[in-house]
C-alpha positions as CSV (number, residue, x, y, z in Angstrom):
1,M,-15.8,7.7,29.9
2,R,-17.1,5.1,27.5
3,E,-15.0,1.9,26.9
4,F,-14.9,0.0,23.7
5,I,-13.3,-3.3,22.6
6,V,-12.0,-3.4,19.1
7,E,-11.4,-6.8,17.6
8,A,-9.7,-6.9,14.2
9,D,-8.2,-9.4,11.9
10,G,-6.9,-9.7,8.3
11,G,-5.9,-12.4,6.0
12,S,-4.3,-13.0,2.6
13,R,-4.9,-16.0,0.4
14,G,-1.4,-16.3,-0.9
15,N,0.6,-14.0,1.3
16,P,0.8,-11.9,-0.8
17,G,-2.5,-12.6,-2.5
18,P,-6.1,-11.5,-2.4
19,A,-6.6,-10.0,1.0
20,G,-9.2,-8.6,3.3
21,Y,-9.8,-7.4,6.8
22,G,-12.6,-7.4,9.4
23,A,-13.1,-5.1,12.3
24,V,-15.8,-4.9,15.0
25,V,-16.4,-2.3,17.8
26,I,-18.0,-3.7,21.0
27,D,-19.5,-1.8,23.9
28,T,-17.5,-3.1,26.9
29,A,-20.3,-2.5,29.4
30,T,-23.1,-4.2,27.4
31,G,-21.3,-6.5,25.0
32,E,-23.3,-5.1,22.1
33,T,-21.8,-4.7,18.7
34,L,-21.7,-1.0,17.8
35,A,-20.0,-1.1,14.4
36,E,-18.5,-3.7,12.1
37,A,-17.0,-3.7,8.7
38,A,-14.9,-5.7,6.2
39,E,-13.2,-4.8,3.0
40,H,-11.4,-6.7,0.2
41,I,-8.2,-4.7,-0.3
42,G,-6.7,-6.4,-3.4
43,I,-3.3,-8.0,-3.4
44,A,-1.6,-7.7,0.0
45,T,0.0,-9.7,2.8
46,N,-1.4,-11.0,6.1
47,N,0.5,-8.3,8.0
48,V,-0.9,-5.4,5.9
49,A,-4.5,-6.8,6.1
50,E,-4.2,-7.1,9.9
51,Y,-2.9,-3.6,10.2
52,R,-5.7,-2.4,7.9
53,G,-8.2,-4.1,10.1
54,L,-6.7,-2.4,13.2
55,L,-6.9,1.0,11.5
56,A,-10.5,0.5,10.5
57,G,-11.5,-0.6,14.1
58,L,-9.7,2.3,15.7
59,R,-11.2,4.8,13.3
60,A,-14.7,3.4,13.9
61,A,-14.2,3.7,17.7
62,R,-13.1,7.3,17.3
63,E,-16.1,8.1,15.2
64,L,-18.4,6.6,17.9
65,D,-16.8,8.5,20.7
66,P,-13.4,10.3,20.3
67,S,-13.0,10.4,24.1
68,A,-13.5,6.6,24.7
69,Q,-11.0,4.2,26.1
70,V,-10.2,1.4,23.7
71,H,-8.9,-2.1,24.3
72,V,-7.7,-3.8,21.1
73,R,-7.8,-7.6,20.9
74,M,-6.2,-9.4,18.0
75,D,-4.8,-12.8,17.2
76,S,-1.8,-11.2,15.4
77,K,1.1,-11.3,17.9
78,L,3.1,-9.2,15.5
79,V,0.7,-6.3,15.5
80,V,0.0,-6.5,19.2
81,E,3.7,-6.6,20.2
82,Q,4.7,-3.9,17.8
83,M,1.8,-1.6,18.7
84,S,2.6,-2.2,22.4
85,G,6.1,-1.1,21.8
86,R,7.7,-4.3,22.9
87,W,8.9,-5.4,19.4
88,K,10.7,-3.2,16.9
89,I,9.2,-2.6,13.5
90,K,11.8,-3.2,11.0
91,H,9.9,-3.7,7.8
92,P,9.8,-0.4,5.9
93,D,6.2,-1.0,4.7
94,L,4.8,-1.7,8.2
95,K,6.4,1.3,9.9
96,P,3.9,3.9,8.4
97,L,1.0,1.6,9.1
98,A,1.9,1.4,12.8
99,M,2.6,5.1,12.9
100,E,-0.8,5.9,11.4
101,A,-2.5,3.5,13.9
102,S,-0.8,5.3,16.8
103,R,-2.2,8.6,15.7
104,V,-5.9,7.6,15.5
105,L,-6.4,8.0,19.3
106,P,-4.1,9.2,22.0
107,P,-1.8,6.2,22.9
108,D,-2.6,6.4,26.6
109,R,-6.2,5.6,25.7
110,V,-5.5,2.4,23.7
111,T,-4.3,-0.9,25.1
112,Y,-3.5,-4.1,23.2
113,E,-4.1,-7.8,24.0
114,W,-3.2,-10.9,22.1
115,I,-5.9,-13.5,22.0
116,P,-6.1,-17.0,20.4
117,R,-7.6,-17.1,16.9
118,E,-10.6,-19.0,18.2
119,R,-11.5,-16.0,20.3
120,N,-11.3,-13.7,17.3
121,K,-14.0,-15.4,15.2
122,H,-16.2,-12.3,14.6
123,A,-13.4,-10.3,13.0
124,D,-12.0,-13.4,11.2
125,R,-15.5,-14.1,9.8
126,L,-15.8,-10.6,8.5
127,A,-12.4,-10.7,6.9
128,N,-13.2,-14.0,5.1
129,E,-16.6,-12.6,4.0
130,A,-14.7,-9.6,2.4
131,M,-12.3,-11.9,0.6
132,D,-15.1,-14.1,-0.6
133,A,-16.9,-11.0,-1.9
134,G,-13.7,-9.8,-3.6
135,S,-13.3,-13.2,-5.3
136,R,-16.8,-12.6,-6.8
137,G,-15.9,-9.1,-8.0
138,E,-18.1,-7.6,-5.3
139,Q,-17.6,-5.4,-2.3
140,W,-18.6,-6.6,1.2
141,D,-22.1,-5.7,2.1
142,A,-23.0,-5.4,5.8
143,S,-26.7,-6.2,5.1
144,A,-25.7,-9.6,3.7
145,S,-23.2,-10.4,6.4
146,T,-23.7,-13.4,8.6
147,A,-22.7,-11.1,11.5
148,A,-25.1,-8.3,10.8
149,L,-24.6,-5.0,12.6
150,K,-26.7,-4.5,15.8
151,R,-27.0,-1.2,17.6
152,P,-28.2,-1.1,21.2
153,A,-31.3,1.0,21.7
154,T,-29.8,2.9,24.6
155,A,-26.3,3.6,23.1
156,P,-25.7,7.3,22.6
157,E,-24.6,8.5,19.2
158,P,-22.4,11.6,19.2
159,S,-23.6,14.1,16.7
160,G,-21.6,15.2,13.7
161,P,-20.0,18.6,13.2
162,P,-22.3,21.6,12.7
163,G,-24.3,21.2,9.5
164,D,-23.6,17.5,9.3
165,A,-26.6,15.3,9.8
166,T,-24.6,12.1,9.8
167,S,-24.4,10.4,13.2
168,G,-21.2,9.2,14.8
169,A,-22.2,5.6,14.3
170,A,-23.2,6.1,10.7
171,R,-19.9,7.9,10.0
172,A,-18.1,5.0,11.7
173,R,-19.8,2.5,9.4
174,A,-19.0,4.6,6.4
175,A,-15.4,4.9,7.3
176,L,-15.1,1.2,7.9
177,A,-16.9,0.3,4.7
178,T,-14.9,2.6,2.4
179,G,-11.5,2.7,4.0
180,R,-11.7,6.5,4.1
181,G,-8.7,8.3,5.4
182,V,-6.1,5.6,4.7
183,S,-2.8,7.3,3.8
184,A,-0.5,6.3,1.0
185,D,1.9,4.7,3.4
186,Q,-0.7,2.5,5.0
187,L,-1.8,1.0,1.7
188,G,1.7,-0.2,0.8
189,S,1.9,-4.0,0.9
190,P,5.2,-5.6,2.1
191,H,6.4,-8.8,0.6
192,A,6.7,-10.8,3.8
193,G,5.7,-14.2,2.6
194,V,9.2,-15.8,2.9
195,K,10.9,-15.7,6.3
196,S,14.6,-16.1,7.1
197,D,15.8,-19.1,9.1
198,A,16.1,-17.0,12.2
199,D,12.6,-15.8,11.9
200,K,11.2,-19.3,11.3
201,R,13.0,-20.5,14.5
202,A,11.5,-17.6,16.4
203,A,8.1,-18.3,15.1
204,R,8.3,-22.0,16.1
205,A,9.4,-20.9,19.6
206,V,6.4,-18.5,19.9
207,A,4.0,-21.1,18.5
208,S,5.1,-23.7,21.0
209,G,5.0,-21.4,23.9
210,T,8.7,-21.8,24.7
211,A,9.7,-18.3,24.0
212,A,8.3,-14.8,23.3
213,T,10.8,-13.8,20.7
214,P,10.5,-10.3,19.3
215,G,10.2,-10.1,15.6
216,S,7.7,-12.9,14.8
217,S,4.0,-13.5,14.7
218,A,0.7,-13.5,12.9
219,A,-0.6,-16.9,11.8
220,T,-2.1,-17.3,8.3
221,P,-5.9,-17.6,8.4
222,G,-7.0,-21.2,8.1
223,S,-4.0,-22.7,9.8
224,P,-3.9,-23.1,13.6
225,A,-0.1,-22.9,13.9
226,A,1.1,-21.3,10.7
227,T,4.6,-19.8,10.6
228,P,4.1,-16.1,11.5
229,A,5.1,-13.3,9.2
230,T,7.6,-11.0,10.7
231,S,9.5,-7.8,10.6
232,T,12.8,-8.5,8.8
233,P,16.4,-7.6,9.0
234,A,18.0,-4.9,6.9
235,I,19.5,-5.9,3.6
236,S,23.3,-5.6,3.7
237,T,23.9,-6.1,0.0
238,P,22.8,-3.1,-2.0
239,G,22.3,-2.8,-5.8
240,W,21.0,-5.3,-8.3
241,S,22.5,-8.4,-6.7
242,S,21.2,-10.6,-4.0
243,A,22.5,-12.1,-0.8
244,P,23.2,-15.8,-1.5
245,D,20.8,-17.2,1.1
246,L,17.9,-15.2,-0.3
247,G,18.2,-16.2,-4.0
248,A,17.8,-13.8,-6.9
249,P,15.5,-10.9,-6.2
250,A,12.7,-9.7,-8.5
251,T,14.3,-6.6,-9.9
252,F,12.3,-3.8,-11.5
253,V,14.3,-1.5,-13.7
254,L,12.1,1.6,-13.8
255,L,12.3,3.6,-17.0
256,R,10.5,6.9,-17.3
257,H,9.2,7.5,-20.8
258,G,10.9,9.9,-23.2
259,E,10.0,13.5,-23.6
260,T,6.6,14.6,-25.0
261,P,5.9,18.2,-26.2
262,L,4.6,18.9,-22.7
263,T,7.7,17.6,-20.8
264,P,10.1,20.6,-21.4
265,Q,7.3,23.0,-20.5
266,K,6.9,21.2,-17.2
267,R,3.1,20.8,-17.6
268,F,1.0,18.4,-15.6
269,S,0.6,15.3,-17.9
270,G,-1.2,12.5,-16.2
271,S,-3.7,9.7,-17.2
272,G,-6.6,12.1,-17.6
273,G,-5.2,14.5,-20.2
274,T,-4.6,14.4,-23.9
275,D,-2.3,11.4,-23.8
276,P,0.5,12.9,-25.9
277,S,3.0,10.9,-27.9
278,L,6.7,11.2,-27.8
279,S,8.4,14.2,-29.4
280,D,11.4,13.7,-31.7
281,V,13.7,14.2,-28.7
282,G,11.7,11.7,-26.8
283,R,12.1,9.1,-29.5
284,E,15.8,9.7,-29.6
285,Q,16.0,9.2,-25.8
286,A,14.1,6.0,-26.1
287,E,16.5,4.7,-28.8
288,R,19.5,5.5,-26.5
289,A,17.8,3.8,-23.6
290,G,17.2,0.7,-25.7
291,A,20.8,0.6,-26.9
292,A,22.1,1.0,-23.4
293,L,19.9,-1.7,-22.0
294,A,20.8,-4.0,-24.8
295,R,24.5,-3.6,-23.9
296,R,23.7,-4.4,-20.3
297,G,21.9,-7.5,-21.3
298,T,20.0,-8.1,-18.1
299,I,16.4,-7.3,-19.0
300,Q,14.2,-10.4,-19.3
301,A,10.7,-8.9,-19.8
302,I,9.1,-5.6,-20.4
303,V,5.9,-4.2,-18.9
304,A,4.5,-0.8,-19.8
305,S,1.8,1.7,-18.8
306,P,-1.1,1.8,-21.2
307,L,-0.5,5.5,-22.1
308,A,0.8,6.4,-25.5
309,R,4.1,7.8,-24.4
310,T,5.0,4.8,-22.4
311,R,3.9,2.2,-25.0
312,E,5.9,4.1,-27.6
313,T,9.0,4.2,-25.4
314,A,8.6,0.5,-24.6
315,G,8.2,-0.4,-28.2
316,I,11.4,1.3,-29.2
317,V,13.3,-0.3,-26.4
318,A,11.8,-3.7,-27.1
319,A,13.1,-3.6,-30.6
320,H,16.6,-3.3,-29.3
321,L,16.1,-6.2,-26.8
322,G,14.0,-8.5,-29.0
323,L,11.3,-8.8,-26.4
324,D,7.5,-8.4,-26.4
325,V,5.8,-5.7,-24.4
326,A,3.1,-6.5,-21.8
327,V,0.8,-3.7,-20.7
328,D,-0.4,-3.2,-17.1
329,D,-2.9,-0.5,-16.3
330,G,-1.6,-0.2,-12.7
331,L,1.5,1.5,-14.1
332,R,-0.4,4.5,-15.5
333,E,0.3,8.0,-14.3
334,T,-1.8,9.8,-11.7
335,D,-4.9,11.6,-13.0
336,F,-4.3,15.3,-12.4
337,G,-7.9,16.3,-13.1
338,A,-8.4,19.9,-14.2
339,W,-4.7,20.5,-13.9
340,E,-3.9,18.4,-16.9
341,G,-1.9,20.5,-19.4
342,L,-1.3,23.3,-17.0
343,T,2.0,24.5,-15.5
344,F,2.5,24.6,-11.7
345,G,2.3,28.4,-11.9
346,E,-1.0,28.3,-13.8
347,V,-2.5,25.9,-11.2
348,R,-1.3,28.2,-8.4
349,E,-3.0,31.1,-10.1
350,R,-6.3,29.3,-10.9
351,H,-6.7,26.8,-8.0
352,P,-4.6,28.1,-5.1
353,D,-6.6,26.4,-2.3
354,D,-6.7,23.1,-4.0
355,L,-3.0,23.2,-4.8
356,N,-2.1,24.0,-1.2
357,A,-4.2,21.1,0.1
358,W,-2.6,18.8,-2.4
359,L,0.9,19.8,-1.4
360,A,0.0,19.2,2.3
361,D,-2.1,16.0,2.3
362,P,-1.5,12.8,0.2
363,E,-5.3,12.2,0.5
364,A,-6.1,15.5,-1.3
365,R,-7.2,15.2,-5.0
366,P,-6.4,17.7,-7.8
367,T,-9.3,20.0,-8.8
368,G,-12.0,18.3,-10.8
369,G,-11.8,14.8,-9.3
370,G,-8.3,13.8,-10.1
371,E,-6.4,11.0,-8.3
372,S,-4.8,11.6,-4.9
373,F,-1.2,10.4,-4.2
374,A,-2.7,8.1,-1.6
375,A,-4.9,6.4,-4.3
376,T,-1.9,6.2,-6.6
377,A,0.2,4.5,-3.9
378,T,-2.6,2.0,-3.3
379,R,-2.6,1.1,-7.0
380,I,1.2,1.0,-7.3
381,A,1.5,-1.2,-4.2
382,A,-1.0,-3.7,-5.6
383,T,0.8,-3.7,-9.0
384,R,4.1,-4.1,-7.3
385,D,2.9,-7.2,-5.4
386,K,1.4,-8.8,-8.5
387,L,4.5,-8.2,-10.6
388,V,6.9,-9.4,-7.9
389,A,5.0,-12.6,-7.7
390,A,4.9,-13.0,-11.4
391,Y,8.6,-12.2,-12.0
392,A,10.3,-13.7,-9.0
393,G,14.0,-13.9,-9.5
394,R,13.9,-12.1,-12.9
395,T,14.8,-8.6,-14.1
396,V,11.9,-6.7,-15.6
397,L,11.8,-3.3,-17.3
398,L,8.8,-1.3,-16.2
399,V,8.2,1.6,-18.6
400,T,6.1,4.1,-16.6
401,H,5.8,7.7,-15.4
402,V,7.2,10.1,-12.8
403,T,4.7,9.5,-10.0
404,P,4.7,5.7,-10.2
405,I,8.5,5.6,-10.3
406,K,8.7,7.9,-7.3
407,T,6.1,5.8,-5.5
408,F,8.0,2.6,-6.1
409,V,11.1,4.2,-4.7
410,R,9.3,5.8,-1.7
411,L,7.6,2.6,-0.7
412,A,10.8,0.6,-1.0
413,L,12.6,3.1,1.2
414,G,9.7,3.5,3.7
415,A,9.8,7.3,3.1
416,P,6.9,9.6,4.0
417,P,4.5,10.8,1.3
418,E,6.1,14.3,1.2
419,S,9.3,12.7,-0.2
420,L,7.5,12.6,-3.6
421,F,8.1,16.4,-3.8
422,R,11.8,15.9,-3.1
423,M,12.6,13.7,-6.0
424,E,13.2,14.7,-9.6
425,L,13.3,12.3,-12.6
426,S,14.6,13.2,-16.0
427,A,12.9,12.0,-19.1
428,A,14.1,8.5,-20.1
429,S,16.0,8.1,-16.8
430,L,16.5,4.8,-15.1
431,S,16.1,3.6,-11.5
432,A,15.9,0.1,-10.1
433,V,14.4,-1.6,-7.1
434,A,15.3,-5.2,-6.1
435,Y,12.8,-7.1,-4.0
436,Y,14.2,-9.9,-1.9
437,A,12.6,-13.0,-0.6
438,D,12.6,-11.7,3.0
439,G,10.5,-8.7,2.1
440,N,13.2,-6.1,2.0
441,A,14.1,-4.0,-1.0
442,S,17.2,-2.1,-2.2
443,V,17.1,0.9,-4.5
444,R,19.5,2.1,-7.2
445,L,19.0,5.5,-8.7
446,F,20.5,6.9,-11.9
447,N,18.1,9.8,-12.7
448,D,20.4,10.9,-15.6
449,T,20.2,10.3,-19.3
450,S,23.9,11.0,-19.9
451,H,24.8,7.4,-19.3
452,L,22.6,6.5,-22.2
453,R,24.6,8.4,-24.8
C-alpha cells in the first residue's frame, strides 16, 4: 500500500478577508512532491481556507491512489483536533466542511498530526502565492510557483477510467487547481474573526502550552502566536436582537421581489432568462412591503440584486424608507440555463436525466450550462461575508430572489443542500438572519405576505 503525506494550509488577510489555500502531496517513501496546488477563494476566514486546503490535499491523494494510506500534517490545531474527533465542531459552517473531508477517503486510512507553522512552509507558501495572485486579479499558476511541481520518474500513475486518457496525477493537479467537486456546504464561510472571552482564554492556554483546551486553534498566517479561531457556542438569544456581550449583530432582512408574470405560473426565472419586470400585483406587493418596513423603522440600508424585478421592488420600498439602493451582483438569482421560462413539468418532460441529477446533487448544473446550487452557495457565502463586514451592527434590507434567500438561511442553519427543496418563499415575503460577532447566526422566518396588508 502506498503512503502519502498531505500538508495543507490556508489563510485569510482580514479574517474574513481575501483568502487562499495551499496543499501538497508527498510520497512518504521517497520524500518527493507528487502534487501541489493553491487557490484564491475570495472572501473567507482562516478556518474555511484551512479546511479547503485539507479537502484539496485529500482529493489529490485520492486521485493519485485511492487505496493509499494518508497522513495529514497541518499547523491548524482546530482542524487537526476536529478531524481527529477530539474536539466537537460547533460552528454550523464548519460542520459540512469536516463531514466532506471525512468522506474523501475511508477514515481508517487517514491520520492527522499537528505541526508547528515553521514545519508547514511549503503549504503556507502556496497559500500566500494564491492570495498574492488573487490580489492581482489572477489565478495561481503552478508553472510560476516558487515551489514548482516535481514528479519522481519512478512513481506509478494510476490510469483513469475506461476512455479517459487523463492520468491520476494530472487529474489530481486539475482537481487541486480548480477546486472541482467542492460542495455548497464546504464553500460557506463562517464569520469567526471575533472570539468570546472563554475562547480567547482557551487559545492563550494552548499557545502557551499550558493546556490542550478543546474548541480553540489555528493561528493567523503571518503571526507566530495569533489568537486561534474557534468553534463557537450556540446563540441563546434568537430573533433580531443580540446578546449584550456580543454587541449588535449585522442583520439582513431578506425580501423576495414581488410577483412577475412568471411567478404565479411557477416557471423557472433566474439570471439567465428574460429578466421580467414586476406585474401589477408585484408592484402592489412591493408597496405593502415598503409601508410595513417603514412602520417598523429598523432598516438602515438597502442592497438589491441587479435584476429588473429586484431593482424595481427595492426602488418602491426605498421610496417609503427614504433610502438609496445599492446593487450587488452577488445577490442575483441562479442561472437556470435552458430551463429558464419553463415549468417544472416541462423540464421533467424535456430534460428528465438532467433534472434528476440536479435534484440529487448540488454540483449538478441545469441543462445548457446553468449555475449549480454549489456555485450559487459559493457566491452567496462570499457576498454574505462582504456585507457582514460592511454593515456590522446595522440592519440591512437585501432585496433578492428565492435561491439566494434559501441559501442564506441554509448556511446560517448549517442545513444540508437538499434543504433548499424543502423551503417555500412567497413573493414579497420577509425573512431575517442576524450575524453575531462570535460567528453564530439566528434566523427569523415570516414567509407570508399577509403581515404586509
